[in-house]
Backbone as JSON, one array per atom type, in Angstrom:
{
  "sequence": "XXXXXXXXXXXXXXXXXXXXXXXXXXXXXXXXXXXXXXXXXXXXXXXXXXXXXXXXXXXXXXXXXXXXXXXXXXXXXXXXXXXXXXXXXXXXXXXXXXXXXXXXXXXXXXXXXXX",
  "N": [[10.56, 11.57, 14.15], [7.54, 11.35, 16.14], [6.48, 9.14, 18.71], [3.79, 6.97, 18.37], [1.37, 5.01, 20.14], [-0.08, 3.43, 18.39], [-0.56, 3.02, 14.73], [-1.98, 4.15, 11.54], [-1.47, 2.43, 8.23], [-1.71, 3.19, 5.31], [-1.82, 1.95, 2.16], [-1.33, 2.4, -1.12], [-1.98, 1.3, -4.22], [-1.19, 1.94, -7.62], [-1.21, 1.74, -11.35], [1.24, 2.46, -11.62], [2.63, 3.06, -9.7], [3.29, 2.51, -6.09], [2.03, 3.99, -3.48], [2.82, 4.7, 0.24], [1.26, 5.77, 3.14], [1.78, 6.78, 6.07], [-0.32, 7.41, 9.29], [-1.48, 8.68, 12.04], [-3.68, 8.06, 14.63], [-5.77, 9.61, 14.42], [-6.07, 10.7, 11.99], [-3.82, 12.4, 10.77], [-1.34, 12.77, 8.56], [1.74, 11.53, 8.89], [4.01, 10.45, 7.39], [5.14, 10.17, 4.09], [5.7, 7.77, 1.59], [6.5, 7.02, -1.72], [6.74, 4.33, -3.79], [8.55, 4.36, -6.07], [10.56, 6.33, -5.42], [13.0, 5.45, -4.4], [14.11, 3.85, -6.54], [15.92, 1.83, -9.17], [18.16, 3.09, -11.65], [17.13, 2.85, -14.86], [15.31, 0.46, -14.65], [12.53, -1.0, -14.45], [9.57, 0.85, -12.61], [8.24, -0.23, -10.36], [10.04, -2.98, -8.49], [11.08, -6.09, -7.05], [13.14, -5.14, -5.57], [13.19, -2.5, -4.91], [10.7, -2.43, -3.36], [11.17, -4.04, -1.07], [13.41, -2.56, 0.17], [12.2, -0.13, 0.38], [9.89, -1.0, 2.16], [11.37, -2.05, 4.52], [13.11, 0.33, 5.29], [10.5, 1.17, 6.18], [9.63, -0.24, 8.53], [11.7, 0.46, 10.12], [11.0, 2.83, 10.98], [8.79, 2.71, 11.93], [8.97, 1.19, 14.84], [8.36, 0.66, 17.13], [5.31, 0.54, 17.68], [2.1, -0.69, 16.86], [-0.29, -1.3, 14.34], [-2.71, -0.57, 12.07], [-3.59, -1.55, 9.05], [-4.5, -0.4, 5.65], [-5.34, -0.99, 2.67], [-5.2, -0.12, -0.72], [-6.75, -0.32, -4.36], [-5.76, -1.68, -7.34], [-3.15, -4.05, -8.35], [-0.49, -5.93, -9.45], [1.11, -6.35, -7.73], [0.05, -6.54, -5.38], [-0.16, -9.2, -3.85], [1.98, -9.78, -3.04], [3.41, -7.88, -1.84], [1.91, -7.39, 0.64], [2.88, -10.13, 1.82], [5.37, -9.48, 2.22], [4.62, -7.31, 4.32], [3.47, -8.86, 6.22], [5.54, -10.35, 6.72], [7.47, -8.68, 7.8], [6.28, -7.28, 9.94], [5.04, -9.31, 11.9], [3.98, -9.31, 14.46], [2.98, -6.92, 15.4], [0.66, -5.96, 13.48], [-2.28, -5.06, 13.83], [-5.24, -4.8, 12.21], [-6.1, -5.49, 8.91], [-7.54, -4.1, 6.17], [-9.08, -4.11, 3.25], [-10.0, -1.35, 0.99], [-10.69, -1.15, -1.59], [-12.54, -0.52, -4.66], [-15.07, -2.12, -6.3], [-16.89, -2.35, -9.46], [-20.47, -3.53, -9.38], [-21.83, -3.97, -11.69], [-20.99, -3.43, -14.19], [-20.25, -1.48, -17.29], [-23.25, -0.18, -19.54], [-24.48, -2.14, -22.06], [-23.79, -1.87, -25.62], [-26.49, -0.83, -27.6], [-28.0, -3.19, -29.98], [-27.13, -3.35, -33.43], [-29.81, -3.17, -36.06], [-30.42, -4.29, -39.27]],
  "CA": [[8.87, 11.37, 14.08], [7.19, 11.3, 17.48], [5.98, 7.47, 18.79], [2.32, 7.0, 19.07], [0.71, 3.77, 20.64], [-0.65, 2.78, 16.9], [-0.6, 3.87, 13.68], [-2.37, 3.6, 10.37], [-0.76, 2.28, 7.44], [-2.47, 3.66, 4.23], [-1.2, 1.74, 0.75], [-2.6, 2.81, -2.47], [-1.54, 0.55, -5.59], [-1.78, 2.43, -9.03], [-0.65, 1.29, -12.37], [3.0, 2.32, -12.29], [3.97, 3.41, -8.61], [2.66, 1.89, -4.6], [2.33, 5.15, -2.53], [2.73, 4.29, 1.02], [1.4, 6.63, 3.9], [1.56, 6.81, 7.89], [-0.8, 8.18, 9.69], [-1.73, 8.82, 13.7], [-5.23, 7.49, 14.73], [-6.82, 10.59, 14.27], [-5.55, 10.75, 10.62], [-3.02, 13.26, 10.53], [-0.26, 12.04, 8.11], [2.84, 11.81, 9.79], [5.03, 9.97, 6.85], [4.78, 9.6, 2.97], [6.87, 7.15, 0.79], [6.26, 6.29, -2.95], [8.1, 3.37, -3.91], [9.22, 4.63, -7.24], [11.66, 6.86, -5.29], [14.08, 4.37, -4.42], [14.26, 2.93, -7.58], [17.29, 1.82, -9.71], [17.86, 3.71, -13.13], [17.26, 1.75, -16.37], [14.66, -0.89, -14.37], [11.19, -0.47, -14.04], [9.29, 1.69, -11.62], [8.51, -1.04, -9.33], [10.66, -4.04, -8.71], [11.28, -6.54, -6.06], [14.3, -4.83, -4.48], [12.67, -1.43, -4.19], [9.66, -2.9, -2.59], [11.9, -4.82, 0.09], [14.06, -1.65, 0.74], [11.21, 0.73, 1.1], [9.22, -1.5, 3.86], [12.37, -2.2, 5.36], [12.72, 1.53, 5.64], [9.47, 1.84, 7.08], [9.48, -0.69, 9.88], [12.47, 1.14, 11.51], [10.2, 4.43, 11.17], [7.21, 2.58, 13.03], [9.72, 0.02, 15.21], [7.57, 0.3, 18.62], [4.04, 0.59, 17.18], [0.86, -1.28, 16.25], [-0.16, -0.85, 12.73], [-3.92, -1.19, 11.25], [-3.56, -1.79, 7.3], [-5.57, -0.13, 4.96], [-5.25, -1.24, 0.96], [-6.64, 0.42, -1.91], [-6.22, -0.28, -5.43], [-5.5, -3.35, -8.08], [-1.75, -4.35, -8.61], [0.3, -7.23, -9.59], [2.3, -6.55, -6.69], [-0.31, -6.27, -4.12], [-0.06, -9.87, -2.53], [3.49, -9.86, -2.55], [3.68, -6.49, -0.45], [1.11, -8.06, 1.66], [3.3, -10.99, 2.02], [6.16, -8.9, 2.9], [4.18, -6.69, 5.28], [3.27, -9.57, 7.01], [6.59, -11.01, 7.75], [8.07, -7.69, 8.92], [5.21, -6.72, 11.08], [4.15, -9.99, 12.53], [2.88, -9.44, 15.66], [2.22, -5.4, 15.06], [-0.69, -5.7, 12.77], [-3.92, -4.9, 14.52], [-5.93, -5.07, 11.2], [-5.79, -5.58, 7.6], [-8.66, -3.51, 5.56], [-9.34, -3.56, 1.86], [-10.84, -0.53, 0.67], [-10.74, -1.39, -3.31], [-13.76, -0.35, -5.29], [-15.15, -2.7, -7.76], [-17.93, -2.16, -9.87], [-21.1, -4.31, -9.43], [-22.37, -4.81, -12.97], [-20.11, -2.89, -15.03], [-20.91, -0.47, -18.1], [-23.96, -0.78, -19.95], [-23.73, -2.88, -23.28], [-24.07, -1.17, -26.63], [-27.58, -1.58, -28.32], [-27.43, -4.12, -31.24], [-27.93, -2.58, -34.75], [-30.59, -3.79, -36.58], [-30.38, -4.04, -40.36]],
  "C": [[8.58, 10.76, 15.66], [6.52, 9.61, 17.66], [4.79, 7.72, 19.25], [2.12, 5.83, 19.22], [0.62, 3.1, 18.97], [-0.89, 3.57, 15.78], [-1.59, 3.26, 12.41], [-1.69, 3.65, 9.0], [-1.68, 2.17, 5.97], [-1.67, 3.05, 3.02], [-1.96, 1.52, -0.45], [-1.4, 2.45, -3.8], [-2.23, 1.27, -6.94], [-0.79, 1.61, -10.09], [0.78, 0.96, -12.61], [3.63, 2.55, -10.82], [2.8, 2.18, -7.28], [3.11, 3.33, -4.03], [2.22, 4.76, -1.06], [2.39, 5.53, 2.12], [1.01, 6.27, 5.26], [0.97, 7.62, 8.61], [-1.27, 7.72, 11.37], [-3.07, 8.2, 13.45], [-6.25, 8.47, 14.3], [-6.83, 10.93, 12.46], [-4.9, 11.87, 10.06], [-1.78, 12.58, 10.17], [0.94, 12.56, 8.49], [3.91, 11.67, 8.79], [4.63, 9.69, 5.56], [5.78, 8.96, 2.28], [6.25, 6.44, -0.63], [7.35, 5.62, -2.87], [9.25, 3.63, -5.23], [10.04, 5.21, -6.6], [12.49, 6.41, -5.36], [14.59, 3.73, -5.35], [15.61, 3.07, -8.53], [17.4, 2.11, -11.2], [17.74, 2.72, -13.87], [16.08, 0.84, -16.07], [13.57, -0.3, -13.99], [10.59, -0.46, -13.05], [9.19, 1.16, -10.34], [8.78, -2.47, -9.52], [10.88, -4.73, -6.86], [11.76, -5.62, -4.92], [13.9, -3.47, -3.75], [11.67, -1.71, -3.26], [10.57, -3.14, -1.29], [12.73, -3.43, 0.82], [13.08, -0.41, 1.52], [10.59, 0.26, 2.35], [10.11, -1.96, 4.74], [12.69, -0.78, 6.24], [11.69, 1.88, 6.71], [8.8, 1.0, 8.42], [10.56, -0.54, 10.62], [11.94, 2.01, 11.89], [9.1, 3.72, 12.52], [7.63, 1.4, 13.75], [8.72, -0.44, 16.51], [6.03, 0.55, 18.53], [3.59, -0.27, 16.54], [0.53, -0.41, 15.13], [-1.91, -1.49, 12.41], [-3.37, -0.6, 9.51], [-4.67, -1.35, 6.69], [-5.22, -0.08, 3.55], [-6.13, -0.81, 0.17], [-5.92, 0.21, -2.87], [-5.89, -1.83, -5.86], [-4.03, -3.14, -8.66], [-1.52, -5.68, -8.78], [1.14, -7.36, -8.25], [1.49, -6.39, -5.62], [-0.29, -7.73, -3.02], [1.31, -10.29, -2.37], [4.04, -8.55, -1.52], [2.87, -7.05, 0.63], [1.98, -8.94, 2.49], [4.53, -10.6, 2.88], [5.77, -7.97, 4.22], [3.99, -7.76, 6.3], [4.41, -10.56, 7.92], [7.39, -9.94, 8.6], [7.35, -7.17, 10.05], [4.45, -7.9, 11.38], [3.08, -9.65, 13.45], [2.2, -7.78, 16.0], [1.01, -5.16, 14.32], [-1.87, -6.06, 13.44], [-5.02, -5.54, 13.46], [-5.67, -4.84, 9.91], [-7.47, -5.0, 6.84], [-8.43, -3.46, 4.1], [-10.48, -2.82, 1.31], [-10.83, -0.37, -0.92], [-12.35, -1.2, -3.42], [-14.02, -1.28, -6.52], [-16.57, -2.76, -8.18], [-19.19, -3.95, -10.07], [-21.42, -5.29, -10.96], [-21.71, -4.4, -14.17], [-20.72, -2.24, -16.09], [-22.12, -1.2, -18.6], [-23.76, -1.16, -21.13], [-24.72, -2.03, -24.53], [-25.46, -1.89, -27.46], [-27.54, -2.69, -29.57], [-28.07, -3.58, -32.27], [-28.22, -3.6, -35.67], [-30.65, -3.4, -38.08], [-31.61, -4.08, -41.27]]
}
């Protein structure tokens, strides 16, 4: 992997997986890492050990680069992932951005039935 002065770290949370993509400043993807790839057989797809192992692998790949972190999606592992990221990349994170879209008013309510 060619060294770049700063990289963008996209983290996409879904119901069953976390997908991490490392891109350069222009947006070209350099590395792709789904968390479910390194899981232990017979265990649920996302757990703490697989998350830590993949983030450690990621920290070795982006050793000398500063990072812009962009997060998208909702998951119960979102806060845990952020804590681990901040612990591993203390001085390297330049910005954190949450791209999650949330509805303002939800769906239209059903019309009440009149008898």
